[in-house]
Every structure is written in C-alpha cells, then in structure tokens.
N, C-alpha and C positions, 0 to 999 in steps of 0.2 A: 503493498497501499503507499509505501515511504517514496519508491519508487518512482510510482504512478502518479504521484501528486509532484515528483520532480518533474517530469515530464512533460506534465501539463504548467507548470511555469515556468521551464524553458521556454517550452512553445508559446504560450503568452504575452511575453517580453516583445517578441516582435510586434504587438499592436501599440503599443506606444511611439512606434516608428510613424505611425499612417502620421498624426498632427504636423509635422513637421510639411508634409506636402499642400500644408494650408500654409504656406511661410508667410506669406504679405499679406494675411490674416489674421494672422496673429497679434497679442497684445506685447509679449514678453518672448518671440523667438527662441533667444539664447537660455534661457527658462525650459523651452522644451526641451532642448538639445540637451539641459543638466538632468532632464527627466528621464531623456532614455540610457543615459550612460547610468543612470541610478539605478534602475530599472535592472539594467541588463547586467550589471554588480549584482546586485540582490539576488537577482534570477541564479545567475551563476552559484553566488554563495550557495542559493538554498538547497539548488540542487546538488551540490555535492555533498551536504549535512545530508542528506538522506539518503545518500546510495553509500555514505563511507562514513561518517560523522558515528560519535559511538552510541547515540539517544534515539538516531534514525529518528523518526515524525516524533517527537516529543513535544509534552507541551508548552516548554520554553521557546524553539522552533516555532511551533506555530502561533504564537502570540505574538515573537518579534515578524512573522510575516503578517499579522494583522497591525501590526503597531505600523509598518513599513508602509503598507497599503496607505490608513489612515493619514500619513502624512502623504504621501505623492498624490493622491487626491487633493487632498486642502488645498496643498502648494500646487503641482499641478495643474489643475483645472485655471488657476488664474494666468496662467501664458496667453489665454485667450482673453477677446473680449466679455465684458461680463454679460452678452444679451446673446453672445455665440456659445458658450461655455457649455452646455450640454449639448451642442454638435457639435463641434470641435476638438471637443476632450474628452467624447463620449470612449475612444478606443480605451481609457483609463480604466473602463469599467470589466473588461474582458479579463484586464490581469489580476484586478481586486478581484473577481469572483474564486478564483484559483485559492486565493487565502479564506475564502466562504467553505468552498469544499476539504480543504486541510483541517479546518474546523471538526467539520465531519467525520474526518478518516481518523484524528486524533484525537479529538476530544470527546466524539460523540455525545451524549444525550446527557446534559446537565445544565445547570444555571451558569458556571462558567461560557460554556458552547451556546446558550444564548445571546450572553450578554456581548462577547465579541462580535457575532453575524448582526446583533443591531447597532453594536458601535458604527462597523461597515457601511450600514443602509445611513446611519444618521451621518456619516459624512461624507457620503456621494450626497445628501439632502443637500448638508450646506454645501460643499463643491460647488453646486452647479448653480448655487443663489447667485441673481435673481432669477436664471434661464429657467423657468418652473414649466412642464409640460406633460403631457398624457406619457411621454414617454419615461419619464424618472419612475410613474409606476411601475413600469416591466423592469424597469434596472433593479430596483427592489426586490419584486418577486423576481428575478433572475437571482440575487442573493440569498432568498431562504429554499429555494426549490436548489440550487446548489450544495447548500447546507442538509438541504433532508434527502436527498439523495444520496449524494457521498455517506452520511450517516449508516443509512440503510446499504449499501452495496457493502460499507466496511463490516458490517454483522452478519451480510452473507459469507462475507471472502474469511471471516474469524471462523465462522464454523464449518464451512469446506475445510482451515486451516487446521481445525482440532482432529476434524475428521478423519482427515488424511494421517496426521498423527498418530491417531489410534489404530489406525489401521496398520501405518507402518510399526508400531507396537506391535501389535498382534500377529501381523508377519515376523517378525525377529522371534517373538514367541513360538509359533509353528513351525519356525525353521530349528531352532532351538528344538522341539519334541520330536518334529523329526529325525535330526539326527542321532539323539540317543535311541529313537526307535530304531532307527537302523544299524544304530551299532547292537543293538539289544536283539533285535534279529538276526545279526552276523554271528552275535556269542551261538546264539539258539541254534543258528543253522550249523559251525563248529560241532556244536555239544551234538547234533544228531548225528554228521559226519560222523565223528570219532566214537560214541555208541556203537552205531552201525559197524562199521569196520571189527571192534571187537565181539561184541556179540555174533555177528554172522559167521565172520570167517577165522579170528580167535579164539573163543570162547569151546567151539562146539572139538579143535583139537585137542586145548588142553583139558577139557572134559574126557577125551577117549583115552588123553595119556593116563589120564588120575584114573580112570574105571581099569586100568591094568591091561585094556586093549591093543592086541600087536598092529606097528604100524603096517599097515596095505598099502599098494602102489597108489591109492585114491586116496589116502591120507598124506601120504607123502605129496604129492603133488596141491593137495589143498593149504599145505603147512609152505611150501615154496610161495604157491599164492599168499597167501595170509601175510606173510615176511615182506613181498616186496607190495603189497599195501600202506602197512606198517609205516616202512624205510619212505616211502612217500610221503603221508603222515606229519612223518618226523619230518621233511626236510621243508616240505611247504603244507599248514594244513589246510588249504584250498586246492591240493593237486587234487582231490577226491568231488570238489566240491561239482554237484551237477552244472551250475551255473559258468563254471570254467571251462568245463566239459563242451557245453552246450550253448556258442555264443548266443544264437537266435532265444532261449529259455522255452524251444520245446518246438512241436512240430516234425520235419523233416530231421532227422541227424547229422550233423555236420560227419564230413571225411576225417574215416580215424577213429568215431564215435561207434559205442554199442547201441543198435537200437533194441529195444522192447525185445521183439522177438526170441533176440538171439541173447538178450538177458534173460528171461524164460527157458531159453534151452540152456543156458550155462548152469541154471538151476537145476536143470530138470536131471541133468548129469551128473552135478555131484553127489544129488543124492542116490540117482540110482546105482554110481558107485561105491555110495555108501550102504549096500546092500534094501532100501526101500524099495518095494514093489509098488512103483509110482504108473499110473496110468494116465498119461496126457492126454487132455485137447487143448490144441492152441489154436486162436481164431482171430488174428490181429490185422484188422483194415489200415491202421494209420497209430501217428505218433501220439502219445498223450506227452505233456509239457517233460521236459527233463528231472524237475525235482520229484514229480510224480513218477514217474518210471521209476527213482528211486527208491522213493517209498514207497509203491506199490511190491517191488521187487523185495526189500527187506521184509516187508510185512510176509509176503509169501512164505520166502525164508524160516520166520520166524514160526509161522505155520506147522509147516512140513520137520522142524525142526523139533516143533512139541509132538508132534507125531509120533519121533523118534523116540521120545524123552517117557512120554506118558501114555501112548497109545497103546503098552504091551504089543506080542505078534498081532500081525494084523496082515493076510493077506494080501490088500490090494489097499492101494490111498489115489482113489481120483484128483486129478486136478485139473481144472476149467477154468480157460481164462480165453475170452472173448471183449471185443472193441473197438473201437478207433479214436483219432484223435481228441472227441468232442465226450467221450464216458468210454470206461473201462469195466467190466467185471471182473473177478478169481475167487474161483472155490475152491477150498482145501476139504475134503469131505473123506473120513477113516472109518470102518467099521469096528472100531477097538472098544476099550473096555467104556469110554465115555466117563460121565461124571456130573455131579449134582453141581448147577452154574451157583443155588444158592449156598454151598458150602466152600467154594472157592472165589480167593480173592485175586484178583488180577493183578499181576508183578513180572520184574524182570523184561523180558520181550514185549510184555503186553501191553507194558507202561512206555516204553520205548519206540518201537517200530510203529504197535497200530495207531499211537498214538500220534507219529507223523506225519501217519497219513492222515490223519483226521485234523492236523493243522495246515496240511495243502486242499483243505474241502473236502476229502473222502470220508468214508465210513466203514468200519470193520464191527462185523458183529460175529457173536462166537456162539453160537447153540449147541449144546448137548445133553444127555442121560444118560444114566449108569446102564450100562451093557449095550447102549445103541448107538456109539459113535460119536463123534463130531464134527459140527462145520462150522469151516468157517469162510466168511463170506467181506469180501471186500469190493465197496464198490469207490468208484469216482466217475464223475462228483457225488455226492452224497446227494438222498435222492429228498427233494423238498419234503419239509415238514406239512403237517396235512391244516387244513385253517384252522380246527379246533386249540390248536397249538401243542396239540400231544407228540410222544414221539413218532418215529415214521415204522411203518408196521415191517416186522422181517419180512423176507422175502419165505415164501410156501418151500413145503417141501418137493423135491419135482424129481420124477427118473431117471435116469439115465447113463450115460456114462461117467457121470460124476457127484 
C-alpha cells in the first residue's frame, strides 16, 4: 500500500506544471515555478520514504504530506489573479487528492483521519477565495471520496494479506508434516523389507537347522539366496525396496525386474524343493504395483510356511493365483489339522506379512476349523466395506483345484 501511494504521489506531481502554460495570465509566475520545484522535491522524498523508509506509510509521513499539501494550496493559489484561482490553479487539487488517499491507507477510520481530510477540504476552500463556484463542491467531494475509497481498498488488501500469510503458515506446517510422514513411511518401508527378508528367507533355514534337519540341496540353495539378499540389505537398505527395483511404481516390470508370475513360480519351486505337495493354479493377466507384488508374495510365503509348520502331514496343498493390474486374488488351502480361530492369537508373520498387505490396500483373511484345514485368502485391493459399515463378508467355500 505504501508503494501504491508513492506511485500516485510521483505521478500527480506532474499536474502542478500545467499552470505554467498560462504564464501570461498569472499574477506571480515565479511563485508557480517555486510550486513546481517544491512539489517535485516533496513527491520524490515521499516516494522514497514509501519505498525504502523504516516506517513506510507511517502516521508521521501521512501527516507531513497533508501539511505540505495545505501549504501548497494556500500559497500556490496566490500565483493566479483572485478571480482566476479556481481556474488556473485547479491542478493543485489532483496533487492534494493523493494526500487524502494517503490518509485512507495510512490512518484508516478515526478522528485523526477525518480531521486531516477536513483540513485539506478547508484549505482548498480558502485557497480559491473569492473565486467560489460550483466546481468547488466537486473538488471537496473528491477529497472525501478519495479518502473513503482508499480506506476500503486498504481494508480489503489487509484482509487479503492476512489470508495469504495464514495460507503460507498452513503450507509450511503441511510441508513439515508431509516431510515427517514421508520419513515415517520410509522407516516403515525399511522395517517391512527387513522383516520380510528375515522372516521369509533366513528364519526357515535357521528353524530347519535348529530342528536337526539334514542340509538338502534345496536348503543349500535357499541358504545361498538368503545370504545374498542379506548382504544386499547390509550394503544398501534400499537394495530390495520395490520402489527402487521398479521405477514406475507398478504396471509392466522394468527390464531385469522379476514379474509377479515369475515371483510366484519361485515360491512354488522353493516349497516344492522342501517337499510340500503343492498344487498351483496361476493365471496372471497383468502386473499390480511393485509394492503390492512384494506384499502378496511375502504373504503367500507366510501362508505356505504356516502349512509346513502347523498343518501336519497333508497330502495336498492348493495355491490359487488369479488377477491382473487392477486386482489380485491368492488363496492357499490345506486339508490339515486346522485350528479354532477363537483360540489362536495372530503373531509372527501374521502380524508382519499380512499387515504389510493391508497397508498397501489389500486384505488377508484366515479361516479354519479343527480337523477341516485352513484357508488363507489374500485380496488386492480389499473389497469395499458394506453400506451398513460392517466388515466385508468372507469368501464362500468353493470347490475346485484350490
């Protein structure tokens, strides 16, 4: 606002030059020249203070400008003949109107502001005496209107400035929150990767050795693979992050990246090497996002690992995998000893691999009954919540290869 008034003051200073064009009609021509010089000097000083001064559009600056305009009108009008003052020196009004606008911008609504505008109007009325005409009324109205309009504009600008400052503060807070959330999400991703690698690739080998099992060729291959992946994590925790492996975050795998079908085939081969009687049915028509692929594979490995640990001797375990880039369904079903869901508390992989799938928008359902085996259903994305707000209905029992 200070700069706006400074622009107006500098521009309106040119009006005081116009009376010089009526040189031969002036009573004191050199007084008109003095007015031009004084107005130019005051306008330059005012504009500089409005732009660079420590107080900008302060009360002192506004009242000083008003005082100069009062003096300019009372003295400058004397350069013309008494009967021509309102005609030849009327160009003093545009210059003085800026002082009225400065009052509106700098002082706002108050007794001091009203008094300053009244003094300006009174000074011009005295300056044109005895040349009083209807034009005086329009000049006085101009002083009042410039003050009122400037005061209203100043109010709107201050409101806009406050709203902008509040929006900037909110943006800074949101930015800090976003950085914190991204940091927390990155930490969670790294924990998820570490959990998956230890649980899926290292613990099975340790459990086998701890149980006194003989080191088969398949176990040696798994041990080597687990050691390689562990070294990659140690060298660079991001080395196994799906976001690093998959530059586009999903869809078609990048060159050299393992697709979902190949990842599932590797899981099937690994458990077949361990002696699990696995009957797979895999029908994949597209690639889900890389983090979802990793989460689904980890949850599938966990489900099969639980079959090996808890199902007892089973003749056959069914693995059903079907879907595309928009949705995936994985079902692991065994006919083992089963369990009573009411007596089992989820833990270990169920609280890790399955929760990781849920964090990526999927769903993991485990159903079973004593003597009837266990069925693990993995879905991505999770089915929508029913309109009544209840939990999604579990999949119905189906017959088939799984």
